[in-house]
Every structure is written in structure tokens, then in C-alpha cells.
C-alpha angles and dihedrals in degrees: 000000000000116000115247112236118214121190120190118195112234096176115131099269096042093043095051092047095038096063091220099312090164095055091049094047095045086061098042102042099060091046094048104035108020110200095343091090132045119199123199134174117234125201088212134357091195091238097121090063092057110096101238094147103237110034116221111199143207098072135191135172126222103197098313098332113108117218117204121203085017118200126177086253096053091047092050089050090052091050092047089051093051092048091050092052094047095052 
């Protein structure tokens, strides 16, 4: 099974609006998923520069899927969905 890669933006805007998503997730993910999921901080995911109209930080990526207004709960849901599909 391929490991799921999670990148959480920790740039200034995402960090201030994310209320420490990375810290929460770096504790939850190893407990819940073991080595099936890798979580990394990213200084910038480059999403803010994409012209989506109304930006919705904080951002995260689960593999290549971008999550807007990312919360730990939304990121966990996306991981669960990916794991369900890959089984």
C-alpha cells in the first residue's frame, strides 16, 4: 500500500488561521494511522497564488487533493476517504 502524504501549510496566513493544525495532526496521525500516513509541514503550498476568487486558508494537501479552510477534522476525513478507496 502506498503511503498517503499530508502537507499542512504553516506559512504565516495559514498558521494564524489554522490554530496549530500541524501540531494537532502530528500527534493524531501516528496514533491513528501508524506508518500509512506521512505528515509534513510546508512553508507554502502555493495555493494562495492560484486565482480562486475568494481565498480560503488555511490549506493542506492530502496527496494531491487541496483542502481549503483545513481543519484537523477535514484532513482526517480526507485521509480516511483515501484509505477506504485504496483498500
